[in-house]
C-alpha positions in Angstrom: 12.2 0.4 5.9 11.9 -2.7 3.9 9.5 -4.5 2.1 8.7 -5.5 -1.4 5.7 -5.6 -3.7 4.6 -4.5 -7.3 2.5 -1.3 -7.0 0.3 0.5 -9.7 -1.3 3.7 -9.5 -2.8 5.9 -11.7 -3.9 9.6 -11.0 -5.0 12.3 -12.8 -4.4 15.7 -11.8 -4.2 19.3 -13.4 -0.5 21.0 -13.1 1.6 23.5 -14.5 4.3 22.2 -16.6 7.8 23.5 -15.6 10.5 23.2 -18.1 13.2 20.7 -17.3 16.9 21.7 -17.9 18.4 19.4 -19.8 18.5 15.6 -17.7 21.1 13.1 -18.7 20.0 9.7 -16.9 22.5 6.7 -17.2 20.4 4.8 -19.8 19.7 7.3 -22.0 15.8 8.9 -23.0 14.4 12.2 -23.9 11.6 11.8 -21.1 8.6 11.4 -24.2 6.4 8.3 -24.4 8.1 7.0 -27.2 11.9 7.4 -25.8 11.1 7.9 -21.9 14.3 8.8 -19.4 15.8 5.2 -18.8 17.0 4.8 -14.8 19.8 2.5 -14.1 21.4 3.6 -10.9 21.1 4.8 -7.6 22.6 8.4 -9.1 19.8 8.1 -11.5 17.1 8.3 -8.9 18.5 10.7 -7.1 17.8 13.0 -10.6 14.4 12.1 -10.9 14.0 13.0 -7.5 15.5 16.7 -8.3 13.4 16.7 -10.8 10.0 15.7 -9.0 10.9 18.2 -6.2 11.3 20.9 -8.9 7.9 20.4 -10.6 9.5 19.0 -13.8 8.0 15.5 -14.3 3.8 16.3 -15.6 4.3 14.8 -19.1 7.4 13.0 -18.7 7.9 9.3 -18.9 10.6 7.0 -17.1 11.5 3.6 -17.3 13.7 1.3 -14.6 16.3 -0.1 -17.2 17.6 -2.8 -14.9 17.8 -3.8 -11.1 18.7 -1.6 -8.6 20.3 -3.6 -5.9 22.0 -0.8 -3.7 19.7 0.2 -0.9 18.3 3.3 -1.6 17.5 5.9 1.3 15.4 8.5 -0.2 12.3 9.3 -0.7 11.4 10.7 -4.6 9.5 13.9 -4.2 9.5 14.2 -0.5 9.4 18.1 -1.2 7.3 17.8 -4.2 4.8 15.5 -6.3 5.6 13.2 -8.8 3.1 14.0 -12.0 5.1 11.7 -14.4 5.0 8.0 -15.8 7.3 5.7 -14.4 7.4 2.3 -15.5 9.3 -0.1 -13.7 9.5 -2.4 -16.4 9.2 -5.5 -14.1 12.3 -4.6 -12.5 12.8 -4.4 -8.3 14.3 -1.1 -6.3 16.1 -2.3 -3.3 14.7 0.2 -0.5 16.1 0.9 2.8 14.3 4.1 4.7 14.6 4.0 8.4 13.3 7.4 9.8 12.1 6.1 13.3 8.9 8.1 14.5 8.4 9.1 11.0 5.4 8.1 8.6 4.6 8.4 5.2 7.7 6.4 4.2 8.0 5.1 0.9 10.0 5.2 -2.5 7.4 8.1 -3.5 6.3 10.5 -1.5 3.3 12.6 -3.1 1.9 10.6 -6.4 0.0 12.3 -8.8 0.8 10.5 -11.8 1.6 7.0 -12.8 3.7 4.1 -11.3 3.7 0.7 -12.8 5.2 -2.8 -13.0 7.4 -1.7 -10.2 8.8 -4.6 -7.5 10.1 -2.7 -3.8 12.4 -5.0 -1.6 12.4 -5.8 1.9 10.2 -7.3 4.8 8.1 -4.2 6.2 5.4 -1.7 4.7 5.9 1.3 6.4 3.1 3.4 8.4 0.5 5.3 5.8 3.2 4.2 2.9 -0.1 4.0 0.4 -2.4 5.9 2.4 -4.7 8.4 0.0 -3.5 6.8 -3.0 -7.1 6.5 -4.4 -6.1 4.9 -7.4 -3.9 2.6 -6.3 -5.5 -0.7 -7.7 -3.5 -3.9 -7.4 -0.3 -4.5 -5.3 1.5 -8.0 -4.8 3.3 -8.1 -2.0 6.4 -10.4 -1.6 6.5 -13.7 0.6 9.6 -11.9 2.6 7.2 -9.9 3.8 6.5 -9.7 7.4 4.6 -6.7 8.7 2.0 -4.1 7.2 2.4 -0.9 9.1 -0.2 1.6 10.4 -2.8 3.0 7.9 -0.3 1.4 5.2 -3.6 1.5 2.7 -5.9 3.8 4.4 -7.9 5.5 1.8 -6.9 3.3 -0.9 -10.8 2.6 -2.0 -10.0 1.3 -5.4 -8.0 -1.5 -3.7 -10.7 -4.2 -3.9 -8.5 -7.2 -3.2 -4.9 -8.3 -1.9 -2.9 -11.6 -0.8 -1.4 -11.3 2.6 2.3 -13.7 2.3 1.9 -16.0 5.1 4.8 -14.8 6.8 3.4 -11.5 7.8 2.5 -11.9 11.4 1.1 -8.1 12.0 -1.5 -6.1 10.3 -1.0 -2.5 11.7 -3.9 0.0 13.3 -6.4 0.9 10.4 -4.4 -0.4 7.8 -6.8 -1.0 5.0 -9.5 1.5 7.0 -11.2 3.1 4.5 -10.1 0.7 1.6 -11.8 -0.3 -1.4 -11.5 -4.4 -0.4 -14.4 -6.7 -0.9 -12.5 -9.8 1.1 -9.9 -9.9 3.1 -7.6 -13.1 4.7 -5.8 -13.6 8.0 -3.3 -16.3 7.8 -1.9 -18.7 10.5 0.9 -16.5 11.0 -0.9 -13.4 12.1 -1.0 -12.6 15.4 -1.8 -8.9 16.1 -4.5 -7.1 14.1 -4.4 -2.9 15.1 -7.6 -1.3 15.8 -9.9 -0.6 12.9 -7.5 -2.4 10.6 -10.5 -2.7 8.1 -13.0 -0.4 9.6 -15.1 1.4 7.4 -14.6 -0.8 4.3 -18.0 -0.2 2.6 -17.5 -2.8 -0.4 -16.1 -5.7 2.2 -18.1 -8.8 2.6 -15.9 -11.1 4.9 -13.0 -11.6 6.9 -11.5 -15.4 6.4 -9.0 -16.3 9.1 -7.5 -19.9 8.7 -8.8 -22.0 11.6 -5.3 -22.8 12.9 -4.3 -19.1 13.8 -4.0 -19.3 17.7 -5.2 -15.3 18.0 -7.8 -14.8 15.8 -11.1 -16.4 14.9 -14.0 -15.7 11.7 -17.8 -16.8 12.0 -19.7 -16.1 9.0 -17.0 -13.4 7.8 -17.0 -11.6 10.8 -14.1 -11.1 12.9 -13.6 -12.4 16.0 -10.8 -12.9 18.8 -9.8 -17.2 19.1 -12.6 -18.1 21.4 -15.2 -16.0 19.9 -15.9 -13.7 23.4 -14.7 -10.4 21.4 -16.3 -9.5 18.4 -13.5 -7.0 16.7 -15.0 -6.4 13.0 -18.3 -7.0 11.1 -16.8 -6.1 7.6 -19.0 -2.6 6.2 -20.4 -4.6 3.2 -22.6 -6.8 4.9 -26.3 -6.2 4.9 -29.2 -7.6 6.5 -29.9 -8.8 10.2 -27.0 -10.7 12.1 -27.1 -12.3 15.3 -24.1 -12.5 17.5 -23.2 -15.4 18.4 -24.2 -16.4 22.6 -20.6 -16.6 23.3 -19.7 -12.9 22.8 -19.3 -11.1 25.6 -17.7 -8.0 24.6 -17.7 -5.9 21.1 -14.9 -3.5 19.7 -14.9 0.2 20.0 -16.2 0.7 16.4 -17.5 -2.8 15.4 -19.7 -1.9 13.6 -18.5 1.1 12.1 -19.9 2.1 8.1 -21.9 -1.0 8.8 -25.7 -1.3 6.8 -27.0 -3.8 9.0 -31.1 -3.5 9.1 
């Protein structure tokens, strides 16, 4: 899986602090707020992975000391939960996770702590990469991005806005299902939007499609196919009355899911 974005996640949880054995990261540090562990290499990420799987990250602080350009193929906390604070400090980690048929693929597995100021490099956000990250508030996606996977941001209720780079051609099924988006933009290059990509977004007021998009269109913030014969999604945040355009001959299954029309 290849992608790049800046992520900021905050989650509060109750867990038992498990004492960590003496850890030596290449950049030093003792894991406190004043002296976080400094991560500079892929081997340091492996050490963080071990601490996460062993339940040793609660109350501990980590900071990225530089870009890590060597492709990292692991998932931090694949067998555990990350409870600590990870500050990317504006640096980038190159991630290359290729596991055909698997979901929930991202640099971190389950997160119940804080991740901020971190850039991830690549071209694809994989399926369910951030699903259920209810405290994810901001994601800055790179211009290199070309695909957003199935359920990538599903149930991200605090994610109110996101800019989709112009090179993206595919938005996967349920990509933003039940997210907190208030508006969504579809560029001229998007040629595939999966089923239920924007369903049950209770705050979503409008979906805006570039007029030159060859596959989709929008009218009054509602998503249609290009010739507006098929209504694909009426944003869940719309209220009041709505009259179907005369051109519509088909309504997609669940197109009104979660709507509060009168």
